[in-house]
N, C-alpha and C positions, 0 to 999 in steps of 0.2 A: 672596310672604313676609307682605306685608301682609295678603295677601286671605284668611289663615288668621284672621287679627284680625275679619273680617268675619264670619266663617262663627260658628253658634252651637254647634258643637263641642265649642270650643276654651272656650267662654263658660261652657257646660255643664259641661264637666268639672274646669274649676276651681272653679264654683261661683258664678259670676256674674260680671258686668264689672269690677265693685269692685273683686274679689278677681283678677282680672285682671292689673287695671292695677296693682294692688300687691305680686304677684308679680312681674312684669314690670321693676317701677321696681329694687325690692330687689334681684332675680337680676342685671339690669344693673349695679347699684352695685358687685358681688360681682366682679363679670368685669372690672369697671372698675378692681379692687383687685387683682386677680391671680388669681381664681379659677380654675381651669382647667375648663374645657369639659368636660358630661357626657357628650356625643355628638361624633362624631366627621365634623364637617363643617367641611369645609375652606373657608372663608371668614371675611374680618375683619368681616364684619357681626355684632354681637353682638345685635342685634335678632334675627336667623336663629337665630342658636346659641340664643336664648333661648327661641324660638317653637318648634323643634324637639325642644328639652330636655322643655315642657311637652306635647308631642305625642306623646313616645315616655315620659312619666307617669315621668320622669328627676326631676323638682322638684314640691312642692306647698307650701301654706302650712298647717301646722298653725294649730291651732285659737286660737293665741295671736296670729296672723299672722305667725308666722316661718316664710324660708324652707326646706325640708327637702328631702334626697335620697333617692332611692330605689335608690341604685346601689349594689349586692350587692359590688361588690369595695371599696367605705367601709366596709358592714356587714360583711362578712366580715375584719375587719381590728378587731373590736373586741374586747375581753376577754370571755368566758363569761359573767357578769354582766349584761352588756344582753342578753343570749337568755333570761334567766330559770334560768341555772345556778345564780346564787345566790352572796354573797361565801364563802360557805363553802367552796363546789368551788374556788376559787382562793386562799383566804387564806393566809397564813403569817404565823406569828409575830410579833410586834414584834422581835426578835432576827434576822428573817430567815433563819431554820435551820428548816428543814422540822419539821413537827409528827410527834411520837412516837408511834409508833402504837400503838391501845388496848391494851392486855393483860385479856385475859380471864382468865388463868392467875391460880388463887386459891390460892397459896402459904400 
């Protein structure tokens, strides 16, 4: 497990040693607070879980330094606006009733 940290591949995958240590620290904190692992690794060793999540491209640091996931089971449950469908695709009027269809008939 620690041998992966000595490899340049994991360092390059994350974008440098500082980013790697930041990613590990933040993800370990999340796991310690009860976050679910994103890989199926049967071990109580959280460091091994984090390393495997990185190696499988399940987690990364965004430009602001926050941990993000690439797990499709998470993103598949997001509403349409997250995928560029726009708010209009799922918007409802304030009263909660469906919007009336546009009437093109010129009476």
